[in-house]
C-alpha positions as CSV (number, residue, x, y, z in Angstrom):
1,X,-0.2,0.4,-0.2
2,X,1.5,3.3,-1.1
3,X,0.6,6.2,1.4
4,X,-1.2,9.3,0.1
5,X,1.5,12.0,-0.7
6,X,-1.4,14.5,-0.1
7,X,-2.1,12.9,3.0
8,X,1.3,14.2,4.7
9,X,0.5,17.2,4.1
10,X,-3.0,16.8,5.8
11,X,-1.2,15.2,8.9
12,X,1.5,18.4,8.6
13,X,-1.6,20.9,8.8
14,X,-2.7,19.3,11.7
15,X,0.4,19.4,13.8
16,X,0.2,22.9,13.1
17,X,-2.7,22.7,14.7
18,X,-1.6,20.9,17.9
19,X,-2.7,17.2,16.9
20,X,0.3,15.5,18.3
21,X,-1.1,12.2,17.3
22,X,-1.0,13.3,13.3
23,X,2.4,14.3,14.0
24,X,2.8,10.8,15.3
25,X,1.5,9.4,12.3
26,X,3.4,11.4,9.8
27,X,6.8,10.6,11.9
28,X,6.1,6.7,12.0
29,X,5.4,7.1,8.0
30,X,8.8,8.4,7.5
31,X,11.4,7.8,10.7
32,X,12.6,4.3,9.1
33,X,13.6,6.1,5.3
34,X,15.0,8.9,7.6
35,X,17.2,6.9,9.9
36,X,18.2,5.0,6.8
37,X,19.8,8.2,4.5
38,X,21.0,9.4,8.0
39,X,23.0,6.2,8.7
40,X,24.4,5.8,5.1
41,X,25.3,9.8,5.4
42,X,27.1,9.3,8.7
43,X,28.0,5.3,9.3
44,X,26.1,5.7,12.8
45,X,23.1,4.4,14.1
46,X,23.0,6.5,17.3
47,X,24.5,9.7,15.3
48,X,21.8,9.0,12.5
49,X,19.0,9.0,15.4
50,X,20.0,11.6,16.8
51,X,20.1,13.5,13.2
52,X,16.1,12.1,12.4
53,X,15.1,13.5,15.9
54,X,16.2,17.0,15.3
55,X,15.3,16.7,11.9
56,X,12.0,15.9,12.6
57,X,11.7,18.7,15.5
58,X,12.7,20.9,13.0
59,X,9.8,19.7,11.0
60,X,7.4,20.4,13.8
61,X,8.8,23.8,14.5
62,X,8.5,24.9,11.1
63,X,5.3,22.9,9.8
64,X,3.4,25.9,9.1
65,X,6.1,27.0,6.4
66,X,5.7,23.8,4.5
67,X,4.4,24.1,0.8
68,X,1.2,21.9,1.0
69,X,1.5,21.9,-2.6
70,X,5.1,19.7,-2.8
71,X,5.6,16.4,-1.4
72,X,6.4,15.9,2.2
73,X,9.9,13.7,1.6
74,X,11.9,15.3,-0.5
75,X,11.4,18.5,2.5
76,X,12.4,15.9,5.4
77,X,15.3,14.4,3.4
78,X,16.6,17.5,2.8
79,X,16.7,18.4,6.2
80,X,18.2,15.4,7.2
81,X,21.3,15.7,5.0
82,X,21.8,19.6,5.7
83,X,21.9,18.1,9.4
84,X,24.0,15.2,8.4
85,X,26.3,17.5,6.7
86,X,27.0,19.6,9.7
87,X,27.8,16.1,12.2
88,X,30.2,15.5,9.4
89,X,31.5,18.8,9.2
90,X,32.0,19.0,12.9
91,X,33.4,15.5,13.6
92,X,35.8,16.2,10.7
93,X,36.9,19.5,12.8
94,X,36.9,17.4,16.3
95,X,39.3,14.8,14.6
96,X,41.7,17.0,13.2
97,X,42.0,19.2,16.3
98,X,43.0,16.1,18.0
99,X,45.5,15.2,15.4
100,X,47.1,18.4,15.8
101,X,46.4,18.2,20.1
102,X,48.4,14.5,19.4
103,X,45.4,12.6,20.9
104,X,43.8,11.3,17.2
105,X,43.7,7.6,17.9
106,X,40.6,8.1,19.3
107,X,39.3,10.1,16.8
108,X,40.6,8.4,13.7
109,X,38.4,5.2,13.2
110,X,36.2,6.0,10.4
111,X,33.3,4.0,10.7
112,X,31.6,2.3,7.8
113,X,28.5,0.4,6.6
114,X,30.5,-2.4,4.9
115,X,30.4,-5.2,7.6
116,X,26.5,-4.4,7.8
117,X,26.9,-5.1,3.7
118,X,28.6,-8.1,3.9
119,X,26.3,-9.6,6.6
120,X,24.1,-9.5,3.7
121,X,25.7,-11.3,0.7
122,X,25.9,-15.1,1.3
123,X,27.9,-16.6,3.7
124,X,29.9,-18.6,0.9
125,X,31.5,-15.5,-0.7
126,X,35.1,-14.6,-0.1
127,X,34.3,-11.5,2.5
128,X,37.7,-10.3,0.8
129,X,36.2,-10.3,-2.5
130,X,32.8,-8.7,-1.0
131,X,34.6,-6.0,-0.2
132,X,36.5,-5.2,-2.8
133,X,33.8,-5.5,-5.3
134,X,31.7,-3.0,-3.0
135,X,34.7,-0.1,-3.1
136,X,34.7,-0.8,-6.6
137,X,31.6,1.0,-6.8
138,X,31.1,4.9,-7.0
139,X,29.4,6.5,-3.6
140,X,25.9,7.2,-5.1
141,X,25.9,3.7,-6.6
142,X,26.9,1.9,-3.3
143,X,23.9,4.3,-1.6
144,X,21.3,3.1,-4.2
145,X,22.1,-0.5,-3.7
146,X,22.4,-0.5,-0.4
147,X,19.1,1.1,0.3
148,X,17.1,-1.0,-2.2
149,X,18.9,-4.4,-2.9
150,X,19.5,-5.0,0.8
151,X,17.4,-2.9,2.7
152,X,14.1,-2.9,0.8
153,X,14.0,0.4,0.5
154,X,11.7,1.5,-2.6
155,X,13.7,3.1,-5.6
156,X,10.8,5.8,-5.7
157,X,12.2,6.7,-1.3
158,X,15.8,6.4,-2.6
159,X,15.4,8.8,-5.1
160,X,13.6,11.5,-2.5
161,X,16.2,11.0,0.4
162,X,18.7,11.3,-2.1
163,X,17.0,14.1,-4.3
164,X,18.0,12.3,-7.7
165,X,15.0,11.3,-10.2
166,X,13.6,7.5,-9.6
167,X,15.5,6.2,-12.7
168,X,18.6,7.1,-11.6
169,X,18.5,5.4,-8.8
170,X,17.2,2.3,-10.9
171,X,20.3,2.8,-13.1
172,X,22.7,3.3,-9.8
173,X,21.3,-0.2,-8.7
174,X,21.9,-1.9,-11.8
175,X,25.3,-0.8,-12.7
176,X,26.2,-1.5,-9.2
177,X,24.8,-5.2,-9.2
178,X,26.4,-5.5,-13.1
179,X,29.7,-3.8,-11.4
180,X,29.3,-6.4,-8.2
181,X,28.5,-10.0,-10.1
182,X,31.8,-8.8,-12.6
183,X,34.2,-8.4,-9.7
184,X,33.0,-11.8,-7.4
185,X,33.0,-13.5,-10.4
186,X,36.6,-12.4,-11.5
187,X,37.5,-12.8,-8.0
188,X,35.9,-16.9,-7.6
189,X,38.1,-17.5,-11.0
190,X,41.5,-15.8,-9.3
191,X,40.8,-17.7,-6.3
């Protein structure tokens, strides 16, 4: 069942009239996709949940300014992307300062979703070959592949999350699958 996008605008309008149940429905409808996007951008589930909480706070505060003629998800995902970009910038500044102050080890570890992606691959696959194959993908191919193929998010929702066309999402997933298949096949032959 696909939700009517106009219903999001109605729920948001009700939220401006202090109907917290309407806002709760809106949050439940979009929280999974928002957290997946934030986690993908940040590489950390806890940070992602914090960003999404902040994003919904902003949505609630600015609900009256929402243009009901436009779809809600791109607005929400734009807020999530901006907040995640701010968190990444703050983390990078902190890591740079810690390196300058000689305490870089605690902040150097880059978090990634590679292990989560690898868990989805068949156990018989060589993990190193899968890791190398994932490394050959562009960041957008990898993002679209992860969300569509591994997390069962619709291409339409991924398009809204990343602010790109649905056809572009499908193309990224297609190219990612083709690249992974080729890389993994070559890896098996090379073994």
